[in-house]
C-alpha positions, 0 to 999 in steps of 0.5 A: 935320929937323922935330921936335915939340919946344921946344928940344933942351935940354929934350926930356927934362924936357918928355917927363917932364912929359907922362908925369906928366900922362898917367899919374897912376898913376906918380910922376914926379920931373922935376927928379931924373929918376926915374919910380916906380910910385906905390904903391912900395915894395910891401911884401914885394916885391923892387924892379926898377929899370932905366934908360938913355938917353932915345930908346928909349921905351917902354923903360924908363920906359914899363915901370914899373908892376905886373908889371914895373919899380918904378922907372926913371931916364931919362938924356939922349938916348942917354946913361946916367943918373947914379948919383944917379938910380939910387940914388934909384930904388933907395931908392924901390923898396926895401921891405926885400927888396932891389932888382934892377938890369936893365942893358943892356951899354953902357959908361956904363950899366954903370959908373954902375949899378955905382957906384950899387949900391955907394952903395945898399949903403952905404945898407943896400939889398941890390942884385942885377944882371943884364946884357943882352948879347943883340945878336948883330950885333957883339962890340964897338961904339962904346958897348960892350965886348962885345955890346950889350943890346937887345930882351931887356931887355923879356923880362927886365923882364917875366918878372923883374917877374912873379916879383917880384910873386909875392913871390919872394926877390931871389936867385930873381928875379935867377936867373930874370932871368939865365936869360932874359938868357942864353936871348935873342938879338937882331938889328936892321936899319936902313932909315934913319938916326936923328935926335937933337934936338941934331944936328937931322939924321941921325947917320950916312949911309945912302944911299937904296936901302941898309940896315944889317944889325945896327944898334945902337939908338943908330945904331951900325954893324952887320955890313954894308950891302947894297942894299935887301932884301925883308921875307922876305929880311931875315927870313931874314938876321935869323933865321939870325943869331939861331939861329946863336948861340942854337943849335937850340931848342924853343919861343921867345918872339918880339919883332918890334920896330920901331925907331920909324918903321916902321908896324905894317903893315910890322911885321906883314908882317915878323912873318909872314915871321919865323914862316915862316922859323922854321917852315921851321927847325922852331922853334915860336913860343910867344908873339909880341909885335909893336910899337915897344918898344925904339926908336931915336927916328925910325929906320926898321927892325926888330929880332928877339929870340928867347928860349928859353921853358920852362914857367916863362918862359911862365907869368911872361910870361903873368902880368898886367902894367899899365904905360904901354907893356905891359899885359894880364891882370887 
């Protein structure tokens, strides 16, 4: 497999060096692997911190900036960051109002963020936590006990980030983050396997003419394999899987997310099919976001995330955001 890298061992620091020169509004500590908005800590504001394995960009470091995260800590490819990174990120983000950890439900992430919370508390930093478990495809996987955290991470980081920017206290920011997490469900589909730099080839075998329904963002197995389906058929399957778990609902936020190698022309076509299927089920879509946001390196495929959207969620979703990976408003 051909990759635009130097050597596999330096992929993460090389990427962080590039991020530093491309985004001077961020403070990028390449050695300690922490990305912080340059004006942090922001006085009177709760800090938002997240992180996870590299390979899912722009998640998480690409969502650092006004209106979303204050800091992120990238691990090695598909590997959790370590507690020391998380504590440094918390210290950089804390203005004295406390810090909220946004954690995807993967065993390493959960254990390390829990340890980091204890260490941060020992240093006088008040820490809250919200756990993302939105993937309805499987209950347990190679990386988790319970459901995986995927696309809903973006919804939580955006909505909670907007509320924190308004000066809300930690308890309120954590409560809203939990509500968004609980109101979100996701389902992903892989059309090709993922290739990691260390392996230099596909990490699993997906024969030509087949797809994996319910894939995880590290290439974990899904519910089943089937012969290739049309965009409309995939939309039917994904929407049904999400709504079966989410239940009948009013307006929703919809994220049509690419896994890294699927072009926008295909994602927009898939988005049209998702809207068609939701319309047939009388589920109104209040807002739609389409693009590569929670990826899996070079995997072809897509995921769908829906979140019940009350008035406060929509207001906070529409609030200004300015990060490398997401920006709108003032």
